[in-house]
Backbone bond lengths (Angstrom), bond angles and torsions (degrees), N, CA, C in turn:
res aa  C-N    CA-C-N  psi(-1)  N-CA   C-N-CA  omega(-1)  CA-C   N-CA-C  phi
1 M - - - 1.466 - - 1.525 109.56 -
2 T 1.311 119.47 126.15 1.456 123.77 -178.07 1.519 109.91 -102.97
3 T 1.345 115.50 144.96 1.458 121.49 178.20 1.520 109.15 -120.96
4 T 1.323 117.39 149.11 1.460 122.46 179.51 1.523 109.15 -84.61
5 R 1.318 116.23 123.23 1.462 120.90 -178.71 1.518 109.34 -73.90
6 L 1.336 115.77 136.95 1.463 120.49 179.95 1.524 110.61 -67.57
7 P 1.340 118.00 150.71 1.472 120.47 175.80 1.519 111.07 -60.04
8 W 1.329 116.15 155.29 1.463 120.62 -173.41 1.524 112.03 -63.43
9 H 1.341 116.95 -36.75 1.456 118.40 -178.53 1.531 112.07 -70.62
10 V 1.359 116.90 -29.77 1.463 119.46 176.01 1.521 110.02 -70.73
11 R 1.340 115.78 -42.05 1.464 118.87 178.52 1.520 111.24 -65.64
12 A 1.329 117.62 -36.77 1.469 120.82 178.70 1.525 110.97 -67.44
13 A 1.327 115.86 -39.65 1.471 119.26 179.43 1.520 111.16 -65.24
14 R 1.342 115.60 -40.31 1.459 118.68 -179.55 1.523 111.58 -70.10
15 K 1.333 116.52 -31.05 1.461 119.77 -176.61 1.521 111.95 -83.70
16 H 1.359 116.89 -42.14 1.463 120.39 -174.14 1.523 113.36 -111.71
17 G 1.336 117.30 -2.09 1.456 119.07 -176.90 1.513 113.42 -64.50
18 Q 1.332 117.10 -36.39 1.464 120.21 -178.34 1.526 110.54 -62.07
19 T 1.334 116.67 -45.66 1.469 120.10 179.17 1.528 111.40 -65.13
20 A 1.326 116.33 -41.33 1.464 119.83 -179.15 1.527 111.49 -63.04
21 V 1.342 116.99 -43.64 1.460 120.66 179.82 1.523 110.72 -64.91
22 L 1.342 117.23 -37.67 1.459 120.41 179.49 1.529 111.03 -61.87
23 Y 1.333 116.85 -49.78 1.466 119.54 -179.43 1.527 111.68 -66.67
24 A 1.320 117.28 -33.95 1.467 119.35 177.24 1.524 110.82 -65.01
25 A 1.338 116.65 -40.84 1.468 120.06 179.53 1.521 110.77 -66.02
26 L 1.348 116.32 -40.19 1.470 118.96 178.21 1.530 110.84 -66.94
27 A 1.347 116.40 -36.68 1.466 119.30 178.93 1.522 111.39 -66.22
28 L 1.334 117.11 -37.55 1.457 120.18 177.41 1.526 111.84 -67.76
29 S 1.311 116.84 -30.21 1.461 120.27 -178.22 1.520 112.16 -79.94
30 A 1.317 116.74 -29.61 1.464 120.44 -172.77 1.528 114.14 -60.22
31 P 1.340 120.76 -47.58 1.476 118.73 -177.36 1.523 113.12 -60.30
32 G 1.310 116.89 -42.41 1.461 118.92 -179.35 1.505 111.87 -64.35
33 E 1.313 117.60 -40.12 1.464 120.34 179.92 1.531 110.60 -70.78
34 Y 1.321 115.78 -33.07 1.476 119.01 176.43 1.529 109.89 -65.05
35 E 1.332 116.25 -47.71 1.457 119.72 179.73 1.519 111.35 -63.35
36 L 1.331 117.15 -34.85 1.465 120.11 178.02 1.520 110.49 -64.16
37 A 1.334 117.13 -39.43 1.468 119.87 177.18 1.519 111.31 -64.73
38 I 1.346 117.26 -39.04 1.465 120.17 177.52 1.524 110.41 -64.50
39 M 1.336 116.67 -42.45 1.466 120.75 179.37 1.523 111.20 -64.00
40 A 1.328 116.10 -30.66 1.466 119.73 -179.78 1.518 112.27 -81.74
41 G 1.337 117.25 -2.15 1.465 119.81 175.61 1.502 114.98 101.14
42 W 1.307 118.73 7.20 1.462 119.78 178.00 1.527 109.38 -74.03
43 D 1.323 114.90 146.70 1.451 120.47 176.16 1.524 110.16 -71.69
44 E 1.345 115.78 150.93 1.449 119.02 -177.77 1.530 112.68 -61.85
45 S 1.326 117.13 -25.02 1.468 119.68 -178.08 1.522 112.66 -69.69
46 V 1.346 117.47 -21.33 1.474 119.76 179.83 1.525 111.62 -121.10
47 A 1.337 117.03 -8.68 1.465 119.00 -177.54 1.522 111.60 -64.05
48 W 1.342 118.06 -26.33 1.460 120.48 -179.48 1.531 112.23 -67.74
49 L 1.352 116.50 -15.71 1.465 119.61 178.39 1.528 112.33 -75.79
50 M 1.339 116.66 -15.64 1.455 118.90 -178.82 1.533 112.40 -60.51
51 P 1.343 121.22 -42.60 1.468 119.43 176.16 1.526 113.36 -58.95
52 A 1.350 116.09 -36.01 1.464 118.67 177.85 1.517 111.02 -67.77
53 V 1.320 115.80 -38.40 1.468 118.87 -178.61 1.528 111.27 -67.84
54 L 1.349 116.84 -39.20 1.456 119.95 -174.36 1.529 112.44 -93.12
55 S 1.319 118.17 -62.68 1.467 120.93 -174.08 1.516 112.21 -67.32
56 L 1.356 115.87 -48.71 1.466 117.84 -179.57 1.528 111.11 -65.53
57 Y 1.323 116.48 -36.38 1.461 119.24 177.87 1.532 110.74 -63.11
58 A 1.332 116.50 -40.57 1.466 119.32 177.94 1.519 110.91 -64.92
59 A 1.349 116.54 -41.52 1.464 119.59 179.71 1.524 111.24 -66.51
60 I 1.328 116.93 -44.20 1.465 120.14 179.33 1.523 110.57 -64.67
61 G 1.332 116.63 -39.79 1.467 119.31 178.70 1.511 111.98 -61.41
62 A 1.336 117.19 -41.77 1.458 120.53 177.86 1.523 111.51 -64.52
63 S 1.342 116.50 -40.15 1.467 120.04 179.44 1.527 111.23 -66.19
64 V 1.315 117.52 -43.06 1.467 120.73 178.99 1.528 110.63 -65.17
65 S 1.325 116.30 -39.66 1.467 119.69 177.84 1.518 111.23 -60.03
66 K 1.328 116.71 -42.08 1.462 120.68 179.97 1.524 110.86 -64.48
67 S 1.338 117.04 -44.71 1.462 119.93 -179.09 1.525 112.07 -66.63
68 Q 1.331 117.21 -35.98 1.459 120.32 179.45 1.527 111.16 -69.22
69 K 1.340 116.87 -36.44 1.459 119.44 176.67 1.518 110.69 -63.94
70 E 1.317 116.86 -40.43 1.458 120.31 177.96 1.520 111.07 -65.92
71 A 1.331 117.45 -39.85 1.464 120.93 177.38 1.528 111.10 -63.86
72 A 1.331 116.58 -37.96 1.467 120.35 178.47 1.524 110.63 -64.82
73 R 1.335 117.14 -39.92 1.467 119.72 178.09 1.528 110.99 -65.18
74 N 1.327 116.96 -38.25 1.465 120.06 179.91 1.516 112.68 -72.58
75 A 1.336 117.40 -21.53 1.466 120.68 -177.26 1.518 112.81 -92.43
76 V 1.329 118.19 2.26 1.467 120.51 -179.29 1.525 109.27 -61.06
77 G 1.337 115.85 130.44 1.460 120.79 178.90 1.514 114.17 88.43
78 T 1.338 118.01 2.71 1.460 122.21 179.27 1.530 109.46 -113.87
79 P 1.351 117.60 166.59 1.476 119.34 178.20 1.528 113.00 -63.28
80 L 1.329 118.03 -19.22 1.461 121.31 -178.92 1.528 112.84 -88.45
81 E 1.323 118.12 4.42 1.461 120.74 -175.36 1.527 111.76 -61.44
82 A 1.335 117.53 -46.22 1.467 120.66 -177.60 1.526 110.73 -63.80
83 E 1.341 117.46 -43.57 1.461 120.30 -179.81 1.520 111.22 -66.54
84 A 1.344 116.90 -38.35 1.463 120.19 179.09 1.531 110.97 -65.13
85 K 1.329 117.04 -40.02 1.454 119.91 178.49 1.531 111.19 -66.49
86 R 1.344 116.26 -37.99 1.470 119.15 178.81 1.525 110.60 -63.78
87 R 1.306 117.07 -43.96 1.464 120.31 179.03 1.530 111.13 -66.01
88 S 1.317 115.68 -35.80 1.459 119.00 178.56 1.523 110.94 -64.19
89 R 1.342 116.66 -43.38 1.470 119.74 177.64 1.523 111.50 -62.65
90 N 1.334 116.89 -44.33 1.466 119.94 -179.80 1.531 111.12 -62.92
91 A 1.334 116.23 -41.68 1.460 119.27 179.61 1.527 111.39 -65.62
92 T 1.325 116.50 -37.19 1.463 119.74 179.54 1.525 111.05 -65.53
93 W 1.345 115.82 -45.99 1.466 118.54 178.12 1.530 111.47 -64.01
94 G 1.314 117.31 -38.00 1.460 120.04 177.62 1.517 111.95 -64.27
95 A 1.350 116.35 -40.33 1.463 119.89 178.43 1.522 110.98 -65.21
96 L 1.334 116.95 -41.38 1.464 119.97 178.70 1.523 111.27 -64.17
97 L 1.356 116.63 -40.25 1.461 119.58 178.67 1.524 110.91 -64.44
98 A 1.336 115.96 -43.40 1.464 119.44 179.69 1.519 110.92 -64.19
99 L 1.324 117.00 -41.06 1.462 120.61 179.01 1.529 110.78 -64.57
100 F 1.324 116.81 -40.16 1.470 120.35 178.18 1.528 111.02 -63.69
101 M 1.316 116.36 -42.02 1.471 119.82 -179.54 1.523 111.01 -65.55
102 A 1.350 116.68 -43.84 1.467 119.16 -179.50 1.519 110.94 -65.39
103 T 1.322 116.24 -40.81 1.468 119.77 -179.97 1.525 110.86 -67.09
104 A 1.328 116.14 -43.34 1.467 119.81 179.58 1.523 111.49 -63.08
105 A 1.328 116.86 -37.28 1.466 119.80 179.31 1.523 111.14 -65.21
106 Q 1.332 116.67 -42.33 1.454 119.93 179.17 1.528 110.85 -63.13
107 I 1.319 115.54 -46.00 1.468 119.17 -178.09 1.526 111.38 -63.85
108 A 1.341 115.48 -44.90 1.467 118.97 -177.57 1.520 111.19 -62.42
109 E 1.361 116.67 -44.46 1.473 118.98 -177.10 1.521 111.42 -64.99
110 H 1.327 118.12 -43.55 1.460 119.93 -176.20 1.531 111.84 -72.60
111 V 1.321 117.19 -36.12 1.462 119.06 178.27 1.524 110.40 -67.39
112 L 1.342 117.43 -41.51 1.468 120.12 179.62 1.526 111.43 -69.44
113 T 1.337 116.49 -36.47 1.466 119.31 -177.92 1.523 111.36 -71.05
114 T 1.324 116.79 -43.69 1.460 120.12 -176.77 1.517 112.64 -82.67
115 G 1.335 116.71 -24.37 1.458 119.50 -176.71 1.513 112.25 65.08
116 A 1.320 116.54 26.21 1.462 120.52 -176.51 1.516 110.42 -72.00
117 T 1.347 114.71 148.87 1.455 121.97 176.06 1.526 108.99 -136.91
118 G 1.321 114.72 164.54 1.452 119.83 175.82 1.517 112.49 65.11
119 A 1.339 115.36 -137.80 1.467 120.76 -176.89 1.514 111.32 -64.22
120 R 1.326 117.51 -36.08 1.467 120.34 179.58 1.523 110.51 -64.74
121 A 1.320 117.31 -36.81 1.463 120.31 177.66 1.527 111.07 -64.26
122 L 1.337 116.24 -36.05 1.460 119.90 177.66 1.531 111.06 -64.74
123 V 1.337 116.01 -40.04 1.465 119.88 177.58 1.522 110.15 -63.98
124 V 1.326 116.99 -43.19 1.468 121.44 179.83 1.523 110.19 -61.02
125 I 1.323 116.18 -42.59 1.466 120.06 -178.75 1.533 110.77 -63.07
126 V 1.340 116.20 -47.03 1.476 119.78 -177.74 1.518 111.25 -64.30
127 V 1.332 117.13 -46.40 1.467 120.89 -178.24 1.526 110.85 -66.77
128 S 1.324 117.50 -37.75 1.465 120.81 -179.70 1.524 111.90 -64.75
129 A 1.333 116.95 -29.09 1.465 120.34 -178.01 1.521 112.63 -80.95
130 V 1.343 117.34 -12.06 1.470 119.91 -175.18 1.526 113.15 -63.38
131 P 1.353 120.97 -51.62 1.467 119.65 -175.16 1.524 114.80 -58.03
132 P 1.347 120.41 -51.08 1.467 118.04 -179.59 1.526 113.20 -65.21
133 L 1.337 116.71 -34.77 1.466 118.84 178.14 1.528 111.17 -66.77
134 V 1.324 116.82 -41.28 1.470 120.35 178.15 1.524 110.59 -64.84
135 A 1.315 117.77 -42.71 1.467 121.23 -179.67 1.524 111.22 -60.56
136 A 1.338 116.81 -43.15 1.457 119.87 -179.90 1.521 111.56 -68.17
137 H 1.330 116.83 -39.42 1.460 119.72 -177.67 1.529 111.90 -72.23
138 V 1.323 116.76 -35.50 1.465 119.62 179.91 1.529 111.07 -60.27
139 L 1.316 116.80 -36.25 1.461 119.97 -179.15 1.523 112.39 -69.51
140 H 1.329 117.81 -13.95 1.461 120.48 178.27 1.523 112.48 -96.48
141 I 1.340 116.31 -1.32 1.459 119.42 -179.27 1.517 109.19 -95.91
142 D 1.322 117.03 123.43 1.461 120.59 175.91 1.518 109.38 -77.55
143 P 1.329 117.32 136.58 1.467 119.05 178.93 1.516 110.42 -65.96
144 P 1.334 118.41 150.18 1.460 120.64 -179.40 1.519 111.44 -65.79
145 T 1.315 115.65 143.37 1.455 121.88 -179.91 1.512 109.21 -102.70
146 E 1.330 115.24 126.36 1.451 120.67 177.82 1.525 108.56 -106.81
147 L 1.310 116.91 123.99 1.455 121.16 179.84 1.517 109.91 -77.26
148 P 1.336 117.55 136.89 1.461 119.45 174.92 1.521 110.96 -61.70
149 A 1.340 114.34 160.02 1.461 118.74 -176.77 1.513 112.18 -68.51
150 D 1.380 117.02 -25.90 1.457 119.44 -176.23 1.520 113.52 -87.24
151 V 1.329 118.69 3.10 1.466 120.78 178.47 1.521 108.76 -73.70
152 P 1.339 117.25 124.06 1.474 118.24 179.98 1.513 111.14 -66.21
153 R 1.278 115.47 141.08 1.458 121.97 -179.98 1.521 108.94 -117.13
154 E 1.295 115.13 136.97 1.452 120.07 178.76 1.513 110.02 -78.23
155 A 1.304 114.35 138.79 1.459 119.10 176.70 1.518 109.36 -69.34
156 P 1.308 117.97 145.07 1.472 119.22 179.50 1.511 110.66 -61.20
157 A 1.310 113.60 137.77 1.463 119.18 -178.36 1.516 110.13 -65.39
158 Q 1.311 114.51 133.26 1.448 119.58 177.96 1.507 109.86 -89.52
159 E 1.294 113.72 144.92 1.450 118.16 179.38 1.522 110.03 -68.05
160 V 1.310 114.19 135.01 1.458 119.68 179.19 1.517 108.86 -74.62
161 Q 1.326 114.54 122.38 1.443 118.83 -179.83 1.519 110.10 -83.58
162 A 1.296 115.05 134.55 1.456 120.01 178.75 1.523 109.23 -70.94
163 P 1.337 117.09 140.52 1.468 119.30 178.83 1.518 110.73 -61.09
164 A 1.328 113.33 146.26 1.464 118.48 -179.99 1.523 109.89 -64.44
165 E 1.297 114.23 132.97 1.452 119.31 -179.06 1.517 110.20 -78.98
166 E 1.314 114.64 134.20 1.455 119.38 177.02 1.515 109.75 -73.17
167 P 1.319 116.08 145.74 1.472 118.01 178.82 1.520 110.99 -62.76
168 V 1.279 113.76 136.02 1.465 119.86 -179.04 1.527 108.36 -79.18
169 M 1.324 113.69 119.83 1.460 119.48 179.05 1.519 109.66 -89.34
170 E 1.306 114.96 129.45 1.449 118.45 178.06 1.525 109.00 -73.58
171 P 1.315 116.88 131.91 1.471 119.07 -179.56 1.529 110.50 -63.70
172 A 1.324 112.36 141.14 1.468 117.64 178.96 1.522 110.05 -64.94
173 K 1.288 113.36 136.37 1.456 118.56 -178.60 1.526 109.85 -78.91
174 D 1.298 115.18 118.98 1.466 119.58 176.71 1.513 109.56 -73.50
175 E 1.317 111.41 149.44 1.460 115.74 176.15 1.516 109.75 -63.59
176 A 1.264 113.64 142.53 1.464 118.95 -177.15 1.523 109.96 -61.10
177 D 1.331 115.38 122.93 1.466 119.93 177.66 1.519 109.69 -74.08
178 E 1.273 111.46 151.35 1.463 116.36 176.95 1.510 109.46 -67.20
179 P 1.281 117.23 139.07 1.464 118.58 -179.44 1.511 111.78 -61.67
180 I 1.300 115.56 136.25 1.466 121.31 179.26 1.513 108.13 -90.77
181 S 1.293 113.54 123.20 1.460 118.56 -178.94 1.512 109.75 -72.95
182 A 1.296 115.73 139.02 1.450 120.95 179.92 1.519 110.02 -71.61
183 P 1.332 117.60 141.71 1.483 119.64 179.51 1.521 110.87 -61.74
184 E 1.313 113.52 142.98 1.466 118.27 179.42 1.521 110.43 -71.72
185 K 1.327 114.92 141.75 1.452 120.27 178.67 1.530 109.63 -74.55
186 P 1.313 116.71 141.04 1.482 118.62 179.32 1.523 111.70 -67.35
187 I 1.319 113.40 145.75 1.474 119.43 174.97 1.517 106.48 -96.18
188 L 1.317 115.51 97.15 1.453 120.12 -174.83 1.530 110.36 -78.99
189 S 1.323 112.99 130.97 1.473 119.41 -178.48 1.519 108.52 -144.97
190 T 1.306 115.48 161.59 1.467 120.79 176.62 1.522 110.30 -80.47
191 Y 1.331 116.85 169.93 1.464 121.34 178.05 1.522 110.49 -59.41
192 A 1.333 115.77 -41.26 1.465 119.69 -176.50 1.520 111.00 -67.37
193 E 1.352 116.78 -40.23 1.455 119.74 -179.62 1.525 111.11 -66.01
194 V 1.321 116.71 -41.49 1.473 119.77 178.40 1.510 110.90 -65.94
195 A 1.335 116.49 -42.35 1.471 120.48 -178.44 1.524 110.82 -62.90
196 E 1.344 116.19 -39.53 1.452 119.24 -179.97 1.526 110.92 -69.57
197 A 1.354 116.62 -39.72 1.464 119.40 -178.23 1.519 112.23 -71.03
198 L 1.340 118.36 -32.60 1.460 121.24 -176.37 1.532 113.04 -100.60
199 D 1.346 113.97 -0.26 1.485 119.01 179.41 1.527 110.90 60.41
200 V 1.310 116.22 48.30 1.463 122.80 174.97 1.522 107.64 -130.92
201 A 1.290 115.52 172.48 1.462 119.91 -179.68 1.524 109.38 -82.91
202 P 1.314 117.66 149.79 1.460 119.61 176.68 1.520 112.54 -58.80
203 E 1.371 116.65 -32.14 1.455 119.54 179.18 1.527 111.19 -65.03
204 T 1.346 116.07 -30.38 1.464 119.30 179.33 1.525 110.60 -66.58
205 V 1.345 115.99 -43.38 1.475 120.05 178.98 1.520 110.36 -64.64
206 R 1.364 115.98 -38.50 1.460 119.88 178.80 1.534 110.32 -64.69
207 G 1.297 115.60 -34.59 1.470 119.83 178.33 1.524 111.77 -68.27
208 W 1.339 116.19 -39.79 1.468 117.75 176.69 1.549 110.89 -58.58
209 K 1.322 113.63 -39.94 1.468 117.84 179.78 1.528 110.46 -67.74
210 A 1.331 117.85 -42.68 1.461 121.14 -179.87 1.526 111.48 -64.38
211 Q 1.336 117.98 -34.26 1.461 122.43 179.86 1.531 112.42 -80.41
212 G 1.325 117.71 -4.85 1.449 121.22 179.04 1.508 113.95 80.96
213 K 1.337 116.61 12.78 1.463 119.39 -179.78 1.522 111.72 -75.51
214 V 1.320 116.28 -26.86 1.465 121.59 175.92 1.529 108.49 -127.53
215 K 1.283 115.21 154.93 1.459 121.05 -178.54 1.514 109.92 -91.32
216 A 1.327 115.00 139.95 1.468 120.20 179.60 1.525 109.73 -95.95
217 Y 1.330 115.62 143.04 1.460 122.44 178.04 1.519 108.47 -123.69
218 P 1.342 118.25 146.69 1.469 119.68 178.59 1.516 110.71 -66.64
219 G 1.324 114.53 139.41 1.444 120.84 -179.93 1.496 112.49 -89.67
220 P 1.321 116.66 -174.62 1.462 120.46 -178.13 1.518 113.27 -67.41
221 T 1.335 117.12 -24.26 1.459 120.21 178.32 1.516 109.05 -111.76
222 A 1.331 114.78 173.60 1.465 119.12 -173.65 1.520 112.29 -65.19
223 N 1.327 118.88 -38.08 1.462 121.43 -173.97 1.522 113.10 -100.87
224 S 1.321 118.23 2.01 1.462 120.04 -177.33 1.523 110.48 -88.92
225 V 1.344 115.21 150.17 1.452 121.72 -178.89 1.521 107.97 -131.31
226 L 1.326 116.16 139.76 1.448 121.78 177.16 1.523 109.38 -119.21
227 V 1.322 116.20 154.27 1.456 121.93 177.95 1.526 108.55 -130.73
228 D 1.350 115.58 162.86 1.461 121.29 -178.83 1.527 109.07 -84.95
229 M 1.335 115.24 127.44 1.453 120.51 -178.37 1.538 110.43 -62.77
230 R 1.321 117.52 -38.68 1.472 120.31 -177.95 1.529 110.90 -66.46
231 E 1.318 116.25 -42.23 1.467 118.15 177.95 1.527 111.25 -61.31
232 C 1.291 115.13 -40.36 1.470 118.42 179.86 1.531 110.40 -65.07
233 Q 1.350 116.76 -38.71 1.461 119.48 177.31 1.527 110.99 -62.37
234 S 1.325 117.43 -40.74 1.461 120.73 178.72 1.521 111.34 -65.28
235 V 1.344 116.95 -40.41 1.468 119.91 179.10 1.527 110.76 -63.89
236 K 1.309 116.38 -42.33 1.456 119.65 -179.28 1.524 110.80 -66.98
237 A 1.377 116.22 -35.78 1.471 118.81 179.81 1.511 112.18 -66.24
238 R 1.336 117.67 -24.45 1.450 120.82 -178.74 1.516 112.49 -88.11
239 R 1.332 115.95 -7.24 1.469 118.48 -178.66 1.540 109.51 -70.46
240 P 1.313 116.98 139.56 1.469 119.21 176.80 1.512 111.10 -65.77
241 V 1.323 115.68 143.69 1.471 121.00 -178.86 1.538 107.20 -81.78
242 S 1.346 115.74 125.47 1.491 120.70 178.85 1.503 110.25 -80.64
243 V 1.358 116.47 140.17 1.460 122.20 -179.50 1.509 109.33 -89.79
């Protein structure tokens, strides 16, 4: 896979543009802060230090805040996590204070110098705040990273295709089976009831049960036994007829 190389001036801007913008913002801030020091009564021999105190302090504060935040992220889960977070908070507040001071100095000097009022004063205030705000923000921007040409690149993952589904075959319909009749429930009766119905002696029915010709069922009481009337009828039907 081939990629189009960016023009040299685009690559130079991306690589060195951040530094150039930072120094340009500090240069724009310096004259106003110098004039503010002169207006406040500082001698010209030391008034030039005012830009270093305000603009550079704001830039350094922003840079330290960024590094402390990164250190706090790297210290998560370690015994130094609490201390790293505390330093990160202090650095952030220090950067905000420095940025406020640099911005306020720019606004105050330009408003006093121009004597602007009304809408023009609003324009002066907004424009005066641009250099210190840009300087602080530039320090929080990471420069773009360009990968060397020899760095291996992973091919984009291809979507896994689901296997083709086999056609669903409808099961063959079996011929309807003949309905199975439910077994008949036994007609449970006592020895005496069976003997009376079949015209035999109760001892005969008891003998069929003892010989295993009929099945015994538990009766309503512990010692009572019941037998199936149908089984007894079948046993009697199989008995040989006496002459």
